[in-house]
Residue, then its C-alpha position, 0 to 999 in steps of 0.5 A: x528513132x528516125x532511122x527506124x521510122x524510115x526503115x519501116x516506111x521503106x518496107x511499107x513502100x515495097x509491100x505497096x509496090x508488090x500489091x500494085x504490080x499484082x493488081x496491074x498484072x491482073x487487071x490487064x489479064x481480066x480486060x477484054x481482048x487478046x494482046x497477041x491478036x492485036x499485034x497481028x493483022x486482022x486476017x491472021x490465022x489461029x496458028x499465027x495467034x497461037x505462035x504469037x501467044x507463045x512468043x509473048x508467054x501468054x500460053x503459060x500459067x498466070x503465076x509463071x507469066x507474073x514471075x516472068x513479068x516481075x523478073x523483067x521489071x527487076x532487071x529494067x525490062x518493062x516489056x515491048x509496046x504493041x503499038x510502038x513496037x519499041x521497049x516500053x522503058x525507052x518510050x517512058x524515058x523519052x516522055x518523062x523529061x517532058x512531064x518532069x519539066x512541066x512538073x518542076x515549073x508548075x511547083x515552082x510557080x505554085x510555091x512562089x505565089x502560095x507560101x507568101x500569100x498564106x503566111x501573110x493572110x494568116x498573120x493578117x486575119x480579117x484585113x483586106x490582104x486576108x480577103x484578097x488572098x482568100x478570093x485568090x484561093x476560092x477563085x482558083x479552087x473553083x476554076x476548071x483547068x480546061x477553061x483556064x487553059x483555053x482562057x490563057x491561050x486566048x489572051x496571051x497567044x491569040x490576042x496579045x501574041x506574047x506566048x506560044x499556045x502549043x508545043x514543047x520547047x523553051x521557057x516561053x512554052x512552059x509558062x501557060x501550062x505551068x500557070x494552068x496546072x499551078x493555079x488550082x494547087x497554089x489556091x489550095x496551098x494558100x488556104x491551108x497555109x493561112x489556116x495553119x498560120x492562124x492556128x500556130x499564131x495562137x500558141x503560147x510559144x509565139x506569145x513567149x517569142x514576142x515577149x523575148x523581143x523577137x521581131x515580127x518577121x522572125x516569129x512568122x517565118x522561123x517559129x510559126x511557119x515551120x510548124x504550119x509547114x507539114x500539111x503544105x509539104x504533104x499536099x505539095x508531095x501528093x501534087x508532084x506525084x499527080x503531075x509526074x503521073x501525067x496530066x492528060x487535060x493540060x498536056x492535050x490542050x497545050x500539045x505536050x507529049x508527056x506521060x499523061x498523053x502516053x497512058x491515055x493513048x495506051x488505054x485507048x489502043x489496048x497497049x497492054x505492056x504500056x498500060x501495065x508498066x505505066x501503072x506500076x511506074x506511076x504507083x512507084x513514083x507516088x510511093x517514093x514521093x510519099x516516102x520522101x514527104x514522110x521523111x521531110x515531115x519527120x525532120x520538121x517535127x520529130x514527134x511524128x516518128x514517135x507516133 
């Protein structure tokens, strides 16, 4: 049953990516401006523009252009950047580790803080511990990442001098941007984890586990937490996709040359190949991560595959 479910989800992912590729291809063609003219000097003649259009394949019918584009994507050829004059794939591969590093540490910080808080708050509803956890969650969800990033730089870089304010390097460079990105997500995970634990702890099988003599820690982490985990996995999976797509604000504040800055620059400079391929890559990352999340959820609760 699980294998059949996974196969169905893979097929759905392929269909989604196909429609995204059509959308990205069409969106670029409908936008104003001529890629051939952008690549040439401003005083280029019409003959030079026509020659560049022929070189780029823009003189062919749209369906042929799409076939050339999607065939290249299937072979790993994402086109050539009109701004960097380099293959788009090489540029993305160079930027991806930067964004991937930030994503990894952000999710690690988020889960290390939010999961214990959510479980403890849910198991001690109405206590001071619960109140403090909810204050942490509400404060984090209402805080702007821009304000938080600037505040962290002011305190830990400008005033205390403990951490670097900008740049990509060792672990010390990751701490401030990871906290800036991770705190709002940790707040959301804490809130969802608390709600899930409160609901699960009211179930009859929890009462039965206590009646059989199971310890409080075993009941919380082995029985209750497992069933409260599904919405957390889903939320974290979505956030991983968001982070891997690039967070323009945080990367700009801390001067990280990741995918977020790359896509932002590509849009502002009308780098058509870069925008087109970046949209497809981001959609592919979201689709794959959602597929992985669905598989994990089906393993946690096999009833999902039956639905």
